[in-house]
N, C-alpha and C positions, 0 to 999 in steps of 0.2 A: 312129487317132484315140482308140480306147478306152485305149490305153497312155498317151496324153497326159492324158486325164481322170483316170486312176488316179494318175499322177504328180502332177498338180495337187492332187488331194484328199489325197494322202500328204504333200505339202509343207505344205498348210494344216493338217493334223492335227499334223505335226511342229512347226510354228511355235506352234500353240496350246499344245501340251504344253510346249514350251520356255518360254513365258511363264509358265504355271502353275507349273512346277517351279522356276523361278528366283525366284518370289515367295513360296514356302513358307518359313516360319520353321523353324529347326532347334532342337533341344534340346541343350544342352551340360551335361554333368555337371561341376560345378566341380572343377577340378584333374585331371579325367580319371578319377577313381576315387571310390568311395563314402566313403573315410575321409580325404579331402583337407582337409575343413574342421576343422582342429585346430591346436594350437600346433606349429610346426615342431620336429623332433627336435634339430636342431643349427643352428649359424650358417650352414652352407652351404645349408640348406634354408629359411632365413628369408624368402626372397623367391620360393619355389617356386610359389606360387599366381599371383603376378604374371608370372613367367616363362611359366607355362602360358598365361595370358591374352595375353601378347605374341605367342605362337606360334599363337594362334587368330584367326580372322577373324569378328567379330560384326557382324551387320546388324540393322536395324530389323525386328522381328517374331520374332527369335530369343528363346529362353528359357534362362535359367540355372537349373540344378537343383542344390540342395545336399542331401546326405544326411548327417545327424549325429544325435547323441543330444539330442533336444529337452528333456530334463530337466536337461542339463548345459550346454547352449550355445544360442546363437541367432544369427541373422544380422540385422545392422542396416544399412539403406541410409542413408548419411549424406552430408553436404556435404563438399566438398573440405577445408575447414578442420578439420572433425571427424575426417576420415580421417587427416589429417597429425598431429593432436594426440591421436588415439585417444579422443575425447570421445564417451561413450555416452549422455549425458544428454538429447540432443534429436534423435533419429533422424528421418529422413524417413519411413521405414517400419521396422517391427520384425516379425520372423518367428521363431516358436518351435516350429513343428510337427515339426521333424526331417526333413521332406521338402518343403523350400521350393522353390517355382518362381516366378521373377521374369521377366516378359516385358519385353524391351528394346524399349520403345515409341517411342523417339526416338534421334536420333544424339547423339554426344558421350560424355563420360565418366560412368561410374556408379561410385560408391564404396561399398564394403561392409566392415564390420568385425565382429568377434565381439562379442556382447553379454555374454559371460562376463567377469567382473572380471579385468583384467590380461592377457587373451589377446591383445588387439590390440597391446599394447606388446611382446609376445613374438613378434609377426610374423603373427598370424592376421588378415589383411586382404587385400582384393582390389580392384584397379582394373581396370575393363573399359572399353574404348573402342569405341563402336558407330559404324560407318561410316555416313555419310549416303547417301541415294540419289543425290545428285549425284556422289559418289565411286564409284559402282558400276562405272564403266568399261565396257569392251567385254565382252559376254557375262557380266556379273555379277562380273567380277574387279575388286576394289577396290584402289587403291594404298594404301600405308601412309601414315598421317597424318604431318604434320610434327611432330617432337618439340616445336617451339615452340608449336604449336597447342594442345596439351593439357598442356604442362609436364612431359612424361615421354618415355620412349623410344618410338620408332616401332614399330608393330605389324608383325611379319613375316608374309608370306603362309603359308598352310598347304599341305601336300601331301595333304590329306584327299580327300574324295570330289569336291571341286570345287564350283563354284557350283550345279550342277544335281542333286546327290545321285543317287539311283538312278533318278529319273524319265527321264533321258536314255537310260539303257540300255533301259528298257521301250519308249521311242519307237523306238529303232533296231531292236529286235526286231520290233515291229509293222510297221515299214516294210519290213524284210527279208522278213517273211511275205507282204506284199502284192506285193512285186516278184517273188517266186518263184512266186506263184499263176499 
């Protein structure tokens, strides 16, 4: 009977940790490196930031982090129209601090361009699509959105830490410790 009680409490703790770890937002360094927010070096890199975004899985609560020289550049959150035309005159938000963090607080597309004159036209821009909670699927795995839904390519799933990050490893370690006691 004591074994059943221990197993039941372990299962309850596991489920609680599973829910908590799956709801935590993650931070994404834009482009995967500190010097990614810049004019691409050549035409083959002109869409490298968007390729990075297509290979990443963003959910509501995640945060994008930009590292750049704030005296030479900025990050503008803009409308789809301003993204396409590289219009810097009426941004939704403007960030100039060199260590910009933007929380993705809703599902759908987010559009970002460089605020430095001419940089957007040279390819310094980013489109991020945030998955809705209704697309979270089984165990936090989200299917790729339809290209028609956002007017762009579908997002591919990542092979990173998965939907639970390191929290699931900790839970399994605790459970193994209890079972072995």
